[in-house]
N, C-alpha and C positions, 0 to 999 in steps of 0.2 A: 383552344381558339387564341390566336395571337392578337395583340392589342390593335385597336382600330387605327387606321391611318388614312390619309388623303392622297389622291393621285392627281396628276396633271389632266386637265379636261381635254376632250378631243379637239380636232381641228375646227376651222371656221365653219359657221353655219352654211347650209346649202341655200340657194335662192328659193324664194317662195313661188310655187307653181300653181296655186289655186286649190280649192277644197274638193273633196269627194263628198257629194251631197246625197243623202238618203231620200229617194223619191217615193218608194213604196215598200212596206213590210208585210210579208205574207207568212202566216203561221198555221200549222196544223198539229193538233194534239200536243201542244207545248205547255207543260205544266197545267194551269187551270183554263187554258185557252183552247177551245175545241177547233175553232176556225176564225181566222182574222185576215182581212185584206185591207190595209190602211195606207192611204196616201200621206206623204209628208211634204212640207215646203221648206225652203231655206229659212234661217232665222230661228226663232224660239217656238217650241211647242210645249204647252203645259198640259200634263196628264193629271187630272185630279179625281178624287173619289175616296170612299172610306178605305180603311185598312183591309188587306187580304182580298182585294178585288182583281189584282193582276197588273197593277201599275209597274211594280218592280220587275215583273216578268218580261214586260216589253223592253225595258232597258237592258235586261240580261240578254235578250235575244239579239239586240243590236250589237252589244259588246261581243257576243259569241261570233258574230260575222266578222269582227275585227281580229279576234284572238284564236278562233277555231276551237275553243273550249270554254266551258263555263267557269267564271271566277267564283261562283257560289256553290255549285253542286259537287259533293264529294265523289259521287258516281254519276257518270253521264246518263245512265239509264233512268235516273231520277228526273230527267227533263221530260220524259215521255209521260203524257197524261195517263193517269191510272184507270180512267173510265173509257178507254178505247172500246168501240162497239164490239159486242160479242162475236167471236169468229174471226175477227181481224187480227193479224199479227201486229203487236204493239209497235208503233213508230212515231216519230215526230219529224217535221220538216220546217226549217227556218230559211226563208228566202228574202233577200233584200235586193231591190233594184236601185242603182245609184247613177248619178250623173258625174262623170269625171271629165271635167273640162269640155263638155259637149259630147263626150263619148259614153254610150250606155255601158254599164257594168252590172252584171248579175252575179251575186254570191249566194251559194246554197249549201246548207248543212243538213244532211239526212241521217237519222239514227233509227235503227230497227233491231229489236230483239230477235234472236234466232232460237226459238224454243226447242227446235228439233236437233240443234247442233250440240257440240260438246259444251259442258258447263265451264265457266271461268274459274279462276282460282278460289273465289269466294263462294262457289257453289251456285251462283246465279247464271241464268242464260247469257250466252255471249252476246255482245253488242256489235253490230255492223255499223260502221261510220263511213259516210261518203261525202266528200267535199267537191264542189264544182264551181268553176269560174266561167261564166258565159256558156254554161252547159257542158264544159269539158272537165273530166275528172282531174283533180289535183291532189298532190300530197300536201300535208299540213304546212311543210316548209315552203311550198309554192303558193299557198292560199293566204297565210297570215301576211299582213302588210298591204293587201290590196286596198284596204281602207284602215283608218286609225280611229280609235275611240278611247276616251278616258272616262272611267266610271267613278263617281263620287258616291259613297254610301256611308250611313251613320256608323256601321261596324268597321269602317276603315281604321278607327283608333286602335283596333287590335293589332295593327301592324307595329305599333310602338312597343307593346308589351307581350305580343303573342310569340309563337314558336318561330325559331329560325327557318324551319321548312316553309312556313306560310310566307315569310318575307322573301325567301328565295323564289318561291313560286310566283309571287306578285311581281317581283323585279324582272324575272325572266319573261313573263307574259307581256309586261309593258315594253321591255327593250326589244323583244322579238318583232313587235309591230313595226319598228323602225330599223331593224337590223336582221335581214333574212339569213345572212351567213351565221349569225349567232344561233338561230333556231336549228340550222343544220348541225352545228357543233353540239348543241344540247342533246339532240336526238341521238347522234352518233355516240356521244359520251355515255349516255344512259345505257345504250345497248352494250357497249364495251364494259361498263361498270358491272352490269348484271353478269356477264360472262366471267369477268375477273373474280367477282365474289364467289361464283360457283366453283371456280378453280381453287380459290383459297380454302373453301370448305373441303374440297376433295383432297388437297394437300394435308389439311389437318387430320383427315381420316385415313391418310396413307394410300389414297386411290389415284394419285397423280404425281407427276415428276416436277420438281422445281424448275427444270429446264424449260417448261412450257410458259413460265411466267413472263420472261422478258419481252416476248412478242406482244402480249396484251399490254404490258407497261408502256411500250413505245406508242401504241395507238391511243391509250388513255392519256398519256402526257401531251401528245399533240393536240387533241381536242380540248383537254382540260386547260392547257395554257391559253388557248384562244378564248375560252369562256372567261377565264379570270381577267385577261387583258381587256375584254369588252366590258365586263361588269365594272372594273376599276375605272375605266375612262368614263363610262356612263354615270357612275356615282359621283365622279368629280364634277361633271356638268350639273347633275341634279343638286348636288351640295351647294354649288354657287347660286343657282337659281332659287332654290328653296330658302337659303339664308336671306337673300334679298327680298323675296316675297313675304317671308315670315316677319322680317323687320318692318315691312309696310303694314302687316296685319297687327303688329304689336306696338306701333309707333316707335320702333327702335329700342324698346326697353329690354328685349331678350335676343340672344344670339343662338340660332339653330344651326346644328351641324348634322350632316349625314355622312357617316364614316364606314368605310369598308372594313370588315373583320374577317380576313381569310383564315383558313385552317393551318397555314404555315407561312413563314415570313416571305413576303412577295417583294422582289426587287423592282426598281425602276428599269426601264429599257425595253418594255414590250414583251411579246409572247416568247421570243427566243430566250430571254433571260429568265422569264417565269418558268419555262420548261426545265431549265437547269435546276432551279430551286424545287420544282415539283418532283423531279427525279431524286433529289437529295432527301426530300420529305418521305417518299416511298421507301427509300433505303433505311431511313431512321426508324420507321414504324414497321419494318418487315416482320420482326418477331411478334409484335402485338397482332398484326394482321393474321398471321398463321394461327395464333391462339384463339382469336375471335371469329376467324373465317369471314372477314369483311375488310374492305378498303377504308382506312381510317383518315387519310389526308386527301384533299381534292376539293373541287368546287361544289360537290354535293354536301360538303360540311361547312361551307362559307356562310357568312351572315353580314348584315349591315345594321348599324346602330344609330339611334337618335340621341343627340346630346343637346342640352340647353344650358348655356352658361358654363360649359365645360364639364357638366355632370350628366349622368344617365337620366334621360327623360322617363324611361320605363320605371326606374326605381324611385325617382323623386318628383316626377311631374304630376300635376292634377289632371282630372279628366278634361277640363277646359284647355289646358296646355297641350294635351294629347290631340284634342280636336284641331286646334290651330296648326299644329305641326303636320298633321295629315292633310289638311287643306293646302298648306304650302307645298307639300310633296306632290299632290295631285296637279296643282297648277304648274309646278316645275316639270312634271311628266308631259303635260301638254306643250310646254315650251320646247322640251327635248325632242318630241316627235316632230314639231314644226322645223326645228333646226336640222334634224337628220334627214327629213323627207322633203322639206319645202312645202308641206301640206299641213294646214291646221286641222287637228282632229275634231271629230264630233264630241261634244261634251254631254255627258249623261249624269244628271244630278238627281239622285234618289232621296228625296225628302231631306236633303242636307241643310237647306236654308233654315228649317225650324230649329236646328241645333246651334245656330249662331245668333249673336246679338245684332242689333240694328246696324252698327258700324261695320262689323265684319261681313254681314249679309250684303251691305251696299258695295263693299270692296269686291266680293265674289261676283255680284251682279254686273259690275263694270267689266270683268273679264268675260262673262257670258255674253254681254252685249257686243264684244269684239269678235266673238266666235261666229263663223259662217252658219253653224247649225248647233242647236242645243236642245235637248229633251229634258224636261224638268218635271218631277212628280211631286205632288203634295196632297195631304189629307185635309188641308186647311186653305182653300182657295182665297178667302177674304184676306189672309195674311200677305198675299202676293199682289194685292191691288196696287196700281200705280205704274211706275216705269216698266216693270218686268212684263206686265200684260199688254203694254202698248205694242200693237202690231204682232202680237203672238197668237198662234192658233191654240184654242182651249178645248180640250176633249175630256169628257167624263168617262171613267172606266167603271163598269158595274159587272161583277161576276164574269170577268174575262171578256166582256164585250164593250164596244165603244158606242157612246151616244152623245 
């Protein structure tokens, strides 16, 4: 991994075009929720109840409609309720009805196990996934970005010290909501990477010719350079916003940086220059690739790092500092989506307020008040009395049901 560096931010923000508002959420067999049909209004909705009742599941479902995949589930089959009626093929359906500037928008995610089909690589039944926009089938790359949402969770602090793969996944899911071409490139890159790695293993075993590799290299470099350029520009924007927001959270006592850490030296000048550097990196690692049977350099090995005062936040920061850094990152993500799309995202706050002191909670609530729509969960409703509950819808969640 090469040293972290910063990049120039993207061009000027797009004009604001108005929010995409959730009007109704319908769930079937989603986690612990057997059936739900719940209307929503603009502004703030507070979902309260004891732990393990399904509050977080509701936020996960809304975020899934924005990102087309769960940010929490390791396997999407885990989203299907385990107690589907006997004799039924296990499935789950997540449907959201939205208002986009007076135009109705319906987004639907349908997952179903195929017990009679071939097993997947892990031996489990294959999962059929269908995405629809206003009733019409869509690919993920044409589904993501119809609405935007930013999810705040207590476990977000793991972004600071967790694995590079989790940071890459989080970054790509966030950016894809505001940049559809990036999602196309990510999907294409993953397909080519899988094929190229298969070829490298065949070369190691003497079952393929080295002459086959350049064709895969060309396609990999094209998509990979576009991904790196998009990530670098986005992180430059996120870095600037997060630094400003973090300074406000800490009264200017600490300086937060978000720095891109690519797997090879990345030059300035956009995707064309990055492509040249990527090709050089592949040439430099060719011998090791044949030895290990895997592609060593590329955006699938990139990372980004949190620094505080010029040192690694993961190595030297406290839990409280990790918390404030991730709050600043999430608020920066909301600003980034607004700048890129002209539409403020829905804010989803999963019991995050209990993790903050009074001053920081007030700062976050000011941002929530400016959001066209926010869904907030809590296990301690009295702690939210006051400004937050004014004009808010308050719903109690009990065992996956609303009352």
